[in-house]
C-alpha positions as CSV (number, residue, x, y, z in Angstrom):
1,M,49.3,-65.4,-57.3
2,L,51.2,-67.2,-54.5
3,D,50.4,-70.7,-55.8
4,G,53.5,-72.9,-55.7
5,V,55.3,-70.5,-53.3
6,P,56.8,-72.1,-50.1
7,T,54.1,-71.7,-47.5
8,E,56.3,-70.1,-44.9
9,L,57.5,-67.3,-47.2
10,A,53.9,-66.7,-48.5
11,E,52.7,-66.5,-44.9
12,K,55.5,-64.0,-44.0
13,F,54.5,-61.8,-47.0
14,R,50.8,-61.9,-46.1
15,S,51.6,-61.0,-42.5
16,V,53.5,-57.8,-43.3
17,A,52.0,-56.6,-46.6
18,V,49.0,-54.4,-46.9
19,V,49.2,-54.2,-50.7
20,V,49.2,-57.8,-52.0
21,D,49.7,-57.9,-55.7
22,A,52.1,-59.6,-58.1
23,A,54.6,-56.7,-58.3
24,K,54.8,-56.4,-54.5
25,W,55.2,-60.2,-54.2
26,E,58.0,-60.3,-56.8
27,Q,59.9,-57.5,-55.0
28,F,59.4,-59.2,-51.6
29,A,60.5,-62.6,-52.9
30,S,63.6,-61.2,-54.6
31,V,64.7,-59.4,-51.5
32,V,63.4,-61.2,-48.5
33,G,63.2,-64.7,-50.1
34,P,67.0,-65.2,-50.4
35,A,67.6,-63.7,-47.0
36,A,65.0,-66.0,-45.4
37,V,66.6,-69.1,-47.0
38,A,70.1,-68.0,-45.8
39,A,69.1,-66.9,-42.3
40,D,70.2,-69.0,-39.3
41,P,67.0,-69.8,-37.3
42,A,69.0,-70.2,-34.1
43,T,70.5,-66.7,-34.4
44,I,67.2,-65.2,-35.2
45,E,65.6,-66.9,-32.2
46,R,68.4,-65.7,-29.9
47,I,68.0,-62.1,-31.1
48,Q,64.2,-62.2,-30.7
49,A,64.6,-63.7,-27.2
50,A,66.9,-60.8,-26.2
51,D,64.5,-58.1,-27.3
52,E,66.0,-55.5,-25.0
53,F,65.1,-52.4,-26.8
54,T,64.6,-49.4,-24.6
55,D,61.1,-47.9,-24.2
56,D,62.7,-44.7,-23.0
57,V,63.4,-42.7,-26.2
58,D,64.3,-39.6,-24.1
59,G,66.9,-41.5,-22.1
60,V,69.4,-42.0,-24.9
61,G,70.9,-38.5,-25.1
62,A,70.0,-34.9,-26.2
63,P,67.3,-34.3,-28.8
64,I,68.4,-34.4,-32.4
65,K,68.2,-30.8,-33.5
66,G,68.7,-31.3,-37.3
67,P,66.1,-32.0,-39.9
68,S,64.7,-35.5,-39.6
69,L,62.1,-37.7,-41.2
70,I,59.9,-40.3,-39.5
71,V,57.7,-42.4,-41.7
72,V,55.5,-45.2,-40.6
73,G,52.8,-47.4,-42.1
74,R,49.4,-47.0,-40.6
75,Q,48.7,-50.7,-41.0
76,D,52.1,-51.9,-39.9
77,S,51.4,-55.0,-37.8
78,I,55.0,-55.2,-36.6
79,V,55.8,-51.6,-35.5
80,G,52.7,-49.8,-34.4
81,F,52.6,-46.2,-35.7
82,R,51.3,-44.8,-32.5
83,D,54.5,-45.8,-30.6
84,A,56.5,-43.7,-33.1
85,L,54.6,-40.5,-32.0
86,R,56.7,-40.6,-28.9
87,L,59.7,-39.7,-31.0
88,L,58.4,-36.2,-31.9
89,D,59.9,-34.5,-28.8
90,R,63.2,-36.2,-29.4
91,F,63.3,-34.9,-33.0
92,P,62.0,-31.3,-32.8
93,R,62.6,-30.6,-36.5
94,S,61.0,-33.8,-37.8
95,T,58.5,-34.4,-40.5
96,F,56.3,-37.1,-39.2
97,A,54.1,-39.0,-41.7
98,V,51.7,-41.9,-41.2
99,L,51.1,-43.5,-44.6
100,D,47.7,-45.1,-45.1
101,V,47.6,-48.3,-47.1
102,A,51.1,-49.1,-45.9
103,G,52.4,-51.7,-43.6
104,H,55.9,-52.9,-42.7
105,L,56.7,-52.9,-46.4
106,L,55.9,-49.2,-46.9
107,V,59.0,-48.7,-49.1
108,S,57.4,-50.9,-51.8
109,E,53.8,-50.1,-50.9
110,R,54.0,-46.3,-51.1
111,P,57.2,-45.6,-53.0
112,G,56.1,-42.3,-54.6
113,V,55.0,-40.7,-51.3
114,L,58.1,-42.0,-49.6
115,A,60.4,-40.6,-52.4
116,T,58.8,-37.2,-52.1
117,L,59.2,-37.2,-48.3
118,V,62.9,-38.3,-48.5
119,G,63.5,-35.6,-51.2
120,D,62.0,-33.0,-48.9
121,W,64.2,-34.2,-46.1
122,L,67.3,-34.1,-48.3
123,D,66.4,-30.5,-49.3
124,R,66.1,-29.6,-45.7
125,M,69.4,-31.2,-44.9
126,G,71.1,-29.3,-47.7
127,S,69.6,-25.9,-46.6
128,Q,70.8,-26.6,-43.0
129,A,74.4,-26.7,-44.2
130,H,73.9,-23.0,-45.3
131,D,72.3,-21.9,-42.0
């Protein structure tokens, strides 16, 4: 399936994808491929070196009281799903979903489940306006 594909791009796909099939590859290649070619390696390296994201999710202000949605892939090798559990206290009205058979590409790996969850969140946002 990935014969003839530039090695670096194929390796990137394999490193983040849980579902590896032709359709997922085509979607990845059409979205990530052009961005990877256009990316400035020096800028990416500088951003990754800075890596100053806070670990203190409670230290950034008051909890978010509105409806929220947190969706993570159980097999995400980049953003571990367990770390996201710490967000639950910060978002007391959140739906929290850990999707199996989903990695960092959960949007393309589990589109139906994600669409249902987003639809539910939008419904909750709409009903909040009437509260």
